[in-house]
N, C-alpha and C positions, 0 to 999 in steps of 0.2 A: 504493500500500500504506500509506503514511503516513496518508493520509486515512481509510482503512478502520480502521486501528488507533485513530485519534483518535475516530472515530464509535463504535467498539465500546466504548471506555472511557467515552465520554460517555453511552451508553445503559445503563450498569450500573444496574439498578433498586435494588439494595441501597445503592450509593453515593449515588444521588439521594435516597433516603429518609433517609440518615444525615447528609448534609452541608448546610451553609447557606453559600451563596456570597454572597448579599445578599438581605435581606428585601424583599418587595414593599411599597411605600408609595404608595398611590394619592393623587391630589390631593384636598384637602379639599373637601367639598361641604356643603350645608345644605338644610334643608327650605324650601319656599316660605314667604315671610313672610305670616302671617295678616293679614287686613284688618280684623278687629275683635276685641274682647276675648272670651276664653273660647271661641274657635273651634277652637283646636288645643291639646290637653292632653297632657302627658307623665306617664306613670305608672310607678312602680317600687316595690320593697320593700326595706327595710333590716332586717337581722336574720340570724340570731337574736341578740337582745340579752339582757342579764341580766334576769330577771323583775322587773317593777315594776308594782304594782297589778294583777297578773294578766296583764300584757301582755308579749309577747316579740318583737314585730315592729312595724314602722311602715310604713304605706302613705303614700307621698309623691306629690303631684300638683303639677305646675307648668303654669301658663298660659303659652303661648309668646309671647303678645302683651305682657302686662303683667309677666310673671315672678312673678306672685302664687303663693306656695307654701302648700300644706296638708300637714300631717303628722298622720296618724291612728294612735294606738296600737291594736294588734290583739292579741287573745289567741292567735291562730294565723294562719298564712298560707295557709289553704285558700281555694279559689275562692269558696264561699258567703260567707265572712267578708269577703273583698276586695270582692266585688260589693256587699254591703250597705253597707260603709264608704264606697265611692265614691258610691253612690246617696244616702246620708244626708248626707255631708259635702261633696260637690261639686255633684252634679246638683241637689239640693234648694236649694242657694244660688245657683248660677250658671247653671243650665240645662244642657241637653244639648249637649255639644260636637259639632262636625262630624267632627273627626278625633281619634284617640287613638293615641299611640305608646307601645308597651311593648317589653320584651325578650321572649325566647322561654321565659320561666319557665313551669312547669306550670300556675300559676294563670291565666296569660294565654293559654295555648295550649289550654286545656280547651274541650270542647264547650259547657259551660254559659256560659263567658265569651263565646265567639263568638256564642252565641244571645242573650245579654244585649245585646251591641252591635247585633246585627241587629234586635232588637225596638225599640230606641231610635233606629235609623237612624244609628248611629255608624260611620264608616269606620275600621276597626281596622288600624293599621300595626304590623308587628313587625320589630324589628331582626334582623340576622343573628347567628348564634351566635358567641360569643367576640369580640364587637366592640362594647364599651360606648361607643365614641365616637359610635355612631349615636344614642344616647340621652344625649348629653353634657350637655344642659341640666340634667336631673335628677341626673346623676352629680355635677356640680359642686355642686349644692345639697346633696347628701349629705355632701360634704366640709365645707361650712360648718356643716351641722346637727350633725355629729359633733364638730367642734371646739367649737362653742358648748355642747353638752351636757357635754363633758369639762371645760369651764371653769367649770361651775356648782359651788356649794359642796357638793353632794351628788349626784354623777353616778349613783350606784346607783339613786336614785329619779328616774330620767330622765322617767318618765311625768308626774310632778307638775310638773317643771320645763319640760316641752315647750311649754305655752301661752305663757309669757313669753319663751322663746327664739324662738318664731315671731314674737311682737310685735317683738322687736329686729330680726330679719331683714327683716320687712316694712316697717319704718320707717327702715331704714338707707339713707343716700343712696347711689345707684348712679351712677357716672360714665357708663356706657353709656346710661342712661336720662335722666340729668341731673335725677333726682328719686328719690323712694322709690317702691317698687312700690305701696304703699298709696295714694299720690297718684293713680295711674292708675286704681285700682279705685273709690275713693270721691270723687275730685275735690277732696280737701282732705287736709291732714296730720292724722294721728291724734294726739290729745293724749297725751303721755307723762308719767311721774311729775313733778310740779311742782317737786320739790326740785332738779332738774337745770337749771332754766331760770329766768331773771328774769321775773317776772310781766309780761305785756303786755296792753294793751287789745285786746279782741276786735273793736273797731270797731263801726260802726252795724249793727244787726240788719236782716236782709232778710226780706221776706215769703216764705213757702215757695214760692209759685208763681214769684216772681222768681228765687229761688235755683235752682229746677229749670231755668228758661230759661237762666240763665247757665251752669249745669253742662252742659246739652246743647250749648250753643254751644262750650264748651271742648272737649268730647269730639269734636265734629265737626272741630276743628282738629288733633286728635291724628294723628300719623303713626307707624306701627310702626317700631321700631328693630331691625334684624336683629342676631342675635348676632354677636359678634366672635370668630372663631376665633383663640385666643391662640397656637396652634401654627404659624400660617402662616409666621412669619419664621424659625423654627428647624426646621421640618419639611422634611426633604430628600426630595423626591418621587422615586421610582424605580419604574417599571413596565417589566419586561423586554419587548422587542419580541417575543420568542418566545411570550410569554403570549397575545398577540393572535392567533396563528396555530396554537397547539398544539391537537391533537385530544384530548389527555389532560393532566391536571394532577395534581400532588401537593397534598394539603391538610395544612397545618401542624397538628400535634397539640398543641393548647393546653391541654387538660385535664391534671391531674396524671398523670405517667407514671412507670413504674419506671425505675431506673437502667439505662443503656445501651439504653433503648428507642429505636426510630427516632423522629426528629423530625417526619417527615412520614408520612402514610398515602396509599396509592394505588399505582399511578396509577388515576385515574377518568376516564371519558369526559366531554367537555363537550357539553352539549346546546344551550345558548344563552349568548350573551354580552351583558352589559349594562354601562353605563359604570362602575358601582361594584361589581357582583356578577356571578358566573357561576352558571348552573344546571348542577349536576354530578350525574351518576348514580352514587350510592353504593349498592352492593349491589342495583342494579336500581331504586332509589327516587330521585326527583329531590330535590335539596337546593340551596337558595340559599346560596352562600358568598361572603363578602366577598373582594375581590381581594387584600386585604392578607394573607390566609392561604394564597394559592395560589403555586405554582411550576410552571413549564412542565415537562412530562415529555418527555424525549427517548426516543422509542420506536425499537426495532430496525427496520432496513430492510435489504434485500439489499445486500451489498458492491458498491461501484461497479465494482470490477474484474471481478466476475462478471456484472454487468448489461451490461457492454460486450461480453461474449463472445457 
């Protein structure tokens, strides 16, 4: 009887929706390291921002190999504007990437954006909802970009300050790369305002053909540097064993909620399990949800005392 009471209390649906015993924290993972420049690009949007020169948003792009950033001011964040900005400011300069990672924003989930990627032969990867860590490279760049724009003498006119802010970020020394991102893209350091440096001799000039040969040789020796997950040392991994066998799960409600609203939604049936995500049927439709938002649902079963009769 004690076991039946324990199981009955454990399967209370209202209690499971309202209580948090311990959040699921899956082990950190990363994308496969690209083998060449501009092969894998991360895309995202910043905004809405205060209007500046008719712009209210910024399209951000990061090359996973070199960490080269682009930030394009946008008058709005609709799909046609985003597609045109990416085409003119990235593809026209660096070519078509093989892979493209975005979140599940409406601009990137639209039929037009999927059609755009299909026409250019781009493999479009989308992160799971409410899990910005999946696009962490561009999210970290957002922090740097916002801090730099706030530090300018006139942050309200951020669109006019953006080009010089990007110059600073591209030429800043990075310990993980042991160089600036501009060095990996251009094969040499960009010249910065001369008043910051002591004039130096540029050395003997090279024939353009010889310079191209040296540059190609240097790029052949390049090796990709995988991103360093800073949270590895402090992140406490926890995945409940029940989650690996549960037929149903609760999904954490991460969007803004009303006071006293349940913390979890569900329970929902599990259709497939993957190392970092589960496929869950929500109102009859399949949804891919990150493990970090899930909690095993304990469903009612016949009491053991009755089953033995």
